[in-house]
Each structure stands twice: as C-alpha cells, then as structure tokens.
C-alpha positions in Angstrom: -14.8 16.3 -17.4 -10.7 21.9 -24.9 -13.7 23.8 -26.3 -16.8 21.9 -24.9 -16.8 19.5 -21.8 -19.4 17.5 -19.8 -18.8 13.4 -18.6 -20.1 11.2 -15.5 -20.9 8.8 -16.3 -19.7 7.4 -15.3 -19.1 6.9 -17.3 -17.3 5.6 -20.7 -16.2 6.0 -24.2 -13.3 4.7 -26.1 -11.0 7.2 -27.9 -10.4 4.8 -30.9 -9.0 5.3 -34.2 -9.8 3.7 -37.8 -13.5 4.5 -37.4 -14.1 2.1 -34.4 -17.0 3.0 -32.1 -16.5 5.0 -29.1 -19.3 3.7 -26.9 -16.8 2.1 -24.5 -14.2 4.2 -22.7 -10.6 3.4 -23.3 -9.4 1.9 -19.9 -5.8 2.1 -18.8 -3.7 2.2 -15.7 -3.7 5.3 -13.5 -1.8 8.3 -14.9 -0.4 11.6 -13.8 -2.9 14.5 -13.3 -2.6 17.2 -15.9 -1.1 20.4 -14.6 -4.1 22.7 -14.2 -2.8 26.0 -15.7 -4.8 29.1 -16.2 -8.0 30.3 -14.6 -10.0 28.1 -12.1 -13.7 27.7 -12.8 -15.8 26.4 -9.9 -18.2 23.9 -10.8 -21.8 24.6 -9.9 -22.9 21.6 -7.6 -26.6 22.7 -7.5 -26.9 21.9 -11.2 -24.2 19.3 -11.7 -24.9 15.6 -11.9 -23.7 12.3 -12.9 -26.2 10.0 -14.6 -25.9 6.1 -14.9 -27.7 3.4 -16.7 -27.4 -0.3 -16.4 -29.2 -3.4 -17.5 -29.5 -7.1 -17.0 -28.1 -9.5 -19.5 -29.7 -9.0 -23.0 -30.5 -5.3 -22.2 -33.7 -5.9 -20.4 -35.0 -4.3 -17.1 -32.9 -1.1 -17.6 -32.2 0.8 -14.4 -31.1 4.4 -14.3 -30.7 7.4 -12.0 -28.4 10.1 -10.8 -25.7 10.9 -8.4 -24.9 14.4 -7.1 -21.5 16.1 -7.8 -20.4 17.7 -4.6 -17.1 19.6 -5.5 -14.9 20.4 -8.4 -13.0 23.0 -10.7 -12.1 23.2 -14.3 -9.0 25.2 -15.3 -8.9 27.2 -18.7 -6.1 28.7 -20.4 -6.3 30.5 -23.8 -9.9 29.4 -24.4 -9.2 25.7 -23.7 -9.6 23.5 -20.6 -6.2 22.3 -19.3 -7.2 20.1 -16.3 -9.7 19.8 -13.4 -11.4 17.4 -11.3 -14.8 16.7 -9.7 -16.1 14.5 -6.8 -19.4 12.6 -6.5 -21.2 11.6 -3.2 -22.0 8.0 -3.6 -24.4 8.2 -0.8 -26.6 10.6 -3.1 -27.1 7.9 -5.6 -30.7 7.7 -6.5 -32.8 5.3 -9.0 -35.5 7.1 -11.1 -38.9 5.7 -10.0 -39.6 5.2 -13.7 -36.9 2.6 -14.0 -38.5 0.3 -11.5 -41.9 -1.0 -12.9 -42.3 -4.1 -11.0 -45.4 -4.2 -8.7 -43.3 -5.8 -5.8 -40.2 -3.3 -6.2 -39.4 0.2 -5.3 -36.8 2.4 -6.5 -35.5 3.2 -2.9 -35.0 -0.6 -2.4 -32.6 -0.6 -5.5 -30.8 2.5 -4.0 -29.9 0.9 -1.0 -28.8 -2.3 -2.6 -26.5 -0.3 -4.9 -25.1 1.7 -2.0 -24.6 -1.3 0.0 -21.5 -3.6 0.2 -23.1 -5.6 -2.4 -21.9 -3.0 -5.1 -20.5 0.5 -4.2 -20.1 0.1 -0.3 -20.9 3.8 0.0 -20.6 3.7 3.8 -16.8 2.7 3.4 -16.2 4.4 0.2 -18.5 7.5 0.0 -16.6 9.5 -2.6 -16.0 8.8 -6.3 -13.5 11.2 -8.0 -12.5 12.0 -11.6 -9.2 13.8 -12.3 -8.3 15.0 -15.8 -5.1 13.9 -17.1 -5.4 15.1 -20.7 -7.5 17.0 -23.1 -7.4 16.7 -26.8 -9.4 17.5 -29.9 -12.0 14.9 -31.1 -11.7 13.7 -34.5 -15.1 12.4 -35.8 -13.6 10.7 -38.7 -11.6 8.4 -36.2 -14.4 7.6 -33.9 -18.1 7.8 -33.2 -19.6 9.2 -29.9 -22.7 8.5 -27.8 -22.8 12.2 -27.3 -23.8 14.2 -30.5 -21.3 17.2 -31.2 -18.5 15.9 -29.3 -15.4 18.3 -29.4 -12.8 16.9 -27.3 -11.2 13.5 -26.0 -11.0 13.7 -22.3 -8.5 11.4 -20.2 -8.8 11.1 -16.6 -8.2 8.9 -13.4 -11.6 7.6 -12.2 -11.7 6.4 -8.6 -14.5 4.0 -7.6 -14.3 2.4 -4.2 -10.7 1.6 -3.6 -9.6 1.4 -7.3 -8.2 4.0 -9.7 -8.0 3.7 -13.5 -7.6 5.9 -16.5 -10.4 6.4 -18.9 -10.7 8.2 -22.2 -13.9 9.4 -23.8 -15.4 12.0 -26.1 -16.9 15.1 -24.4 -18.5 18.2 -25.5 -16.8 21.3 -24.0 -17.7 24.9 -24.4 -15.6 27.8 -23.0 -16.6 31.5 -22.6 -15.1 34.1 -20.5 -17.5 33.7 -17.7 -18.4 29.9 -18.0 -17.3 26.4 -19.1 -19.9 23.7 -19.8 -18.9 20.2 -20.2 -21.0 17.1 -21.1 -20.2 13.6 -21.8 -21.7 10.1 -22.1 -19.7 6.9 -22.3 -19.6 3.3 -21.1 -17.5 1.5 -18.6 -16.9 -2.0 -17.4 -17.8 -2.1 -13.8 -15.7 -5.2 -13.2 -12.5 -3.2 -14.1 -12.9 -1.5 -10.6 -13.8 -4.7 -8.9 -17.5 -3.8 -8.6 -19.3 -7.3 -8.7 -22.3 -8.6 -7.1 -21.4 -11.4 -4.7 -18.4 -12.8 -6.7 -17.4 -12.0 -10.3 -18.3 -15.6 -11.4 -21.5 -16.0 -9.5 -24.9 -16.6 -11.4 -26.2 -13.5 -9.8 -23.4 -11.4 -11.0 -23.4 -12.9 -14.5 -27.0 -11.9 -15.0 -26.1 -8.1 -14.7 -24.5 -6.7 -17.6 -20.9 -5.3 -16.7 -21.4 -2.4 -19.1 -22.6 0.6 -17.4 -23.6 3.9 -19.2 -22.1 7.0 -17.5 -23.0 10.7 -18.4 -22.3 13.9 -16.9 -23.3 17.6 -17.1 -21.3 20.3 -15.7 -21.3 24.1 -15.4 -18.4 26.0 -14.0 -18.1 29.8 -13.4 -15.0 31.8 -13.0 -13.9 32.3 -9.3 
C-alpha cells in the first residue's frame, strides 16, 4: 500500500508489459523490504479497510466484505512513498449481508466459515501483513488496471497464514504535506498461499474460484 496509493485487497494486480491485463497481481518469492526513508505517516485505522470479493466457479454466488486494518505506516520522501507496511486483523473479517441472498444462509455463518481452519484459520493466524518492497511509476501504455487513475506500481510481501509471497499491482497514491492516500484493487490466487477448502484437489475446493479480488483504501497522516 509514489504519488497516489491505496491496495488490500487483498489483493492483486499484475504489473505486466506489452499491453497485458493487470487484473492479476504478479506473484513472486518473498523479497527484501524497502528502506523506508523520509517522514513516517501513520495510517488512520478508523477509516482504513481491506475489501474482498470471491465467487464460485463460473462467477456465480459472489461473496464480498471487508477486513479491518489495525496498524501501519507509510514513509514519504521528496513527495513520494518510499516504503511502509500495514497489518490486518483476520478476526475482523465480515461478509456484507447483501452478498448472501439464500433464504437458509446468513452472512455471519460465512464469516465463521472463512475464519475457521477451513480457510484462514484466524485463531491460529490472526494477523495478515503487507510490507512494501518497491514503488515505481505506473505506465498505462504497458498495462491496464482494475483501479481507474492508477499512478504507481506497488510491490510488497503479503503474508497470509504462514506463507509470505511478493505481489505487484497498480495503485493510486496521492501525497500532500499533511496526508497520504492510497487505493488499490487487484486479484490474487488464494492457492498460492495454501488457502484451500479441504484439500486442493477436492470437489468442494474446485467449486470455489481461486481468484480473489482484493482492494484497499488507506489514509495516513504525518506523525
């Protein structure tokens, strides 16, 4: 999460070239965190949130909701973001009631299912984290973005459960003397972090799309 930032996806858009789509985050091995030089801006956790959206195979029965950001900072030097990180409390995951329309289902039931060991195992792994490893300009001639007005490519280590991978996605970052705002929307493959229902090859897991759309909206103020 150099001029305009959000994320959170969760997450995650490919920084591709040659006019390729950037809907999917480029995913690589864990990398060194960026040296966060300059002034630290503290993320406002009362307004920050990570949104998520997932579907079954074929795109039907979309489910969506939010997860609360609990801590984080963005560093700025010479008007550009140089580094930073934020943490998410997986126990705050909630499903939007509008996403569950079946008469025999409730959004709170899905909340518990997703937080259980079936998926995120929030009791054992309560914290997800994103740490910036690089910030670069976004070239709209070399890729498209789910987020209109993307200004930058953000790379960072995303930790879910006990797995950490580096992802790259377009973001919109705005920097003023008093505040940094960062927004992003991208797609990740949940299976890359070992998040599967039952087993990876089970019929139950196969019925759920591996693609998860992640978004984030962050505001950070100077310390």
